[in-house]
TORKOL-4160 file (C-alpha; in steps of 0.2 Angstrom, whole numbers, padded with zeros to 4 digits, m for minus):
105
<pt num="1" X="m0129" Y="m0056" Z="0108"/>
<pt num="2" X="m0142" Y="m0042" Z="0106"/>
<pt num="3" X="m0161" Y="m0046" Z="0107"/>
<pt num="4" X="m0168" Y="m0039" Z="0090"/>
<pt num="5" X="m0186" Y="m0043" Z="0093"/>
<pt num="6" X="m0199" Y="m0029" Z="0090"/>
<pt num="7" X="m0207" Y="m0022" Z="0105"/>
<pt num="8" X="m0224" Y="m0012" Z="0103"/>
<pt num="9" X="m0235" Y="m0004" Z="0116"/>
<pt num="10" X="m0254" Y="m0005" Z="0115"/>
<pt num="11" X="m0270" Y="m0006" Z="0124"/>
<pt num="12" X="m0279" Y="m0022" Z="0128"/>
<pt num="13" X="m0296" Y="m0022" Z="0120"/>
<pt num="14" X="m0302" Y="m0040" Z="0123"/>
<pt num="15" X="m0297" Y="m0053" Z="0136"/>
<pt num="16" X="m0311" Y="m0066" Z="0134"/>
<pt num="17" X="m0300" Y="m0080" Z="0127"/>
<pt num="18" X="m0290" Y="m0092" Z="0137"/>
<pt num="19" X="m0271" Y="m0086" Z="0139"/>
<pt num="20" X="m0274" Y="m0073" Z="0125"/>
<pt num="21" X="m0277" Y="m0055" Z="0124"/>
<pt num="22" X="m0281" Y="m0044" Z="0109"/>
<pt num="23" X="m0270" Y="m0028" Z="0109"/>
<pt num="24" X="m0274" Y="m0013" Z="0099"/>
<pt num="25" X="m0259" Y="m0004" Z="0093"/>
<pt num="26" X="m0262" Y="0014" Z="0088"/>
<pt num="27" X="m0250" Y="0022" Z="0075"/>
<pt num="28" X="m0250" Y="0041" Z="0072"/>
<pt num="29" X="m0241" Y="0048" Z="0056"/>
<pt num="30" X="m0241" Y="0064" Z="0046"/>
<pt num="31" X="m0250" Y="0063" Z="0030"/>
<pt num="32" X="m0237" Y="0067" Z="0016"/>
<pt num="33" X="m0249" Y="0078" Z="0006"/>
<pt num="34" X="m0262" Y="0086" Z="0018"/>
<pt num="35" X="m0250" Y="0087" Z="0033"/>
<pt num="36" X="m0264" Y="0080" Z="0045"/>
<pt num="37" X="m0260" Y="0068" Z="0059"/>
<pt num="38" X="m0268" Y="0051" Z="0053"/>
<pt num="39" X="m0272" Y="0038" Z="0066"/>
<pt num="40" X="m0271" Y="0020" Z="0061"/>
<pt num="41" X="m0275" Y="0005" Z="0073"/>
<pt num="42" X="m0270" Y="m0013" Z="0071"/>
<pt num="43" X="m0276" Y="m0027" Z="0082"/>
<pt num="44" X="m0265" Y="m0042" Z="0086"/>
<pt num="45" X="m0267" Y="m0057" Z="0097"/>
<pt num="46" X="m0254" Y="m0059" Z="0111"/>
<pt num="47" X="m0250" Y="m0073" Z="0123"/>
<pt num="48" X="m0254" Y="m0070" Z="0142"/>
<pt num="49" X="m0248" Y="m0085" Z="0151"/>
<pt num="50" X="m0255" Y="m0080" Z="0168"/>
<pt num="51" X="m0272" Y="m0074" Z="0162"/>
<pt num="52" X="m0270" Y="m0058" Z="0173"/>
<pt num="53" X="m0270" Y="m0044" Z="0161"/>
<pt num="54" X="m0286" Y="m0034" Z="0162"/>
<pt num="55" X="m0297" Y="m0025" Z="0149"/>
<pt num="56" X="m0290" Y="m0007" Z="0146"/>
<pt num="57" X="m0272" Y="m0011" Z="0152"/>
<pt num="58" X="m0258" Y="m0003" Z="0143"/>
<pt num="59" X="m0245" Y="m0017" Z="0139"/>
<pt num="60" X="m0229" Y="m0019" Z="0130"/>
<pt num="61" X="m0229" Y="m0034" Z="0118"/>
<pt num="62" X="m0214" Y="m0043" Z="0111"/>
<pt num="63" X="m0212" Y="m0053" Z="0095"/>
<pt num="64" X="m0210" Y="m0072" Z="0096"/>
<pt num="65" X="m0211" Y="m0088" Z="0087"/>
<pt num="66" X="m0229" Y="m0093" Z="0080"/>
<pt num="67" X="m0238" Y="m0099" Z="0095"/>
<pt num="68" X="m0255" Y="m0103" Z="0086"/>
<pt num="69" X="m0263" Y="m0099" Z="0070"/>
<pt num="70" X="m0265" Y="m0080" Z="0074"/>
<pt num="71" X="m0253" Y="m0077" Z="0089"/>
<pt num="72" X="m0236" Y="m0071" Z="0086"/>
<pt num="73" X="m0234" Y="m0059" Z="0101"/>
<pt num="74" X="m0231" Y="m0061" Z="0120"/>
<pt num="75" X="m0236" Y="m0049" Z="0133"/>
<pt num="76" X="m0219" Y="m0044" Z="0141"/>
<pt num="77" X="m0225" Y="m0031" Z="0154"/>
<pt num="78" X="m0240" Y="m0022" Z="0160"/>
<pt num="79" X="m0236" Y="m0004" Z="0159"/>
<pt num="80" X="m0252" Y="0003" Z="0167"/>
<pt num="81" X="m0267" Y="m0007" Z="0173"/>
<pt num="82" X="m0284" Y="0001" Z="0171"/>
<pt num="83" X="m0299" Y="m0006" Z="0181"/>
<pt num="84" X="m0315" Y="m0006" Z="0170"/>
<pt num="85" X="m0326" Y="m0003" Z="0186"/>
<pt num="86" X="m0316" Y="0013" Z="0190"/>
<pt num="87" X="m0318" Y="0020" Z="0172"/>
<pt num="88" X="m0337" Y="0016" Z="0173"/>
<pt num="89" X="m0338" Y="0025" Z="0190"/>
<pt num="90" X="m0329" Y="0040" Z="0184"/>
<pt num="91" X="m0341" Y="0041" Z="0169"/>
<pt num="92" X="m0356" Y="0040" Z="0181"/>
<pt num="93" X="m0348" Y="0055" Z="0192"/>
<pt num="94" X="m0347" Y="0066" Z="0177"/>
<pt num="95" X="m0365" Y="0063" Z="0172"/>
<pt num="96" X="m0371" Y="0066" Z="0190"/>
<pt num="97" X="m0361" Y="0082" Z="0191"/>
<pt num="98" X="m0368" Y="0088" Z="0174"/>
<pt num="99" X="m0386" Y="0086" Z="0180"/>
<pt num="100" X="m0382" Y="0095" Z="0196"/>
<pt num="101" X="m0376" Y="0110" Z="0187"/>
<pt num="102" X="m0391" Y="0110" Z="0175"/>
<pt num="103" X="m0403" Y="0109" Z="0190"/>
<pt num="104" X="m0394" Y="0123" Z="0199"/>
<pt num="105" X="m0397" Y="0135" Z="0185"/>
């Protein structure tokens, strides 16, 4: 029998709760009249049994039975883990490089 559960891909925006992460699912569609690409974001809570999913990680979530008042999704797979410290370090490098270029001119 086929597994007909919905699967969505989104980015983790919060992991502060115990065994729960908040996943932002971004959907892009073309506006029917103005033909502009419109982004809409929906946040859902997903169950993370191991508490190992980090903030900013790209995850695939799968629909499940209701686990709590707001949780109806389970983290199936971490597609790309992103370390918050690395992102902060990269942002600092960009700022430092920008100030060096200004000082040289």
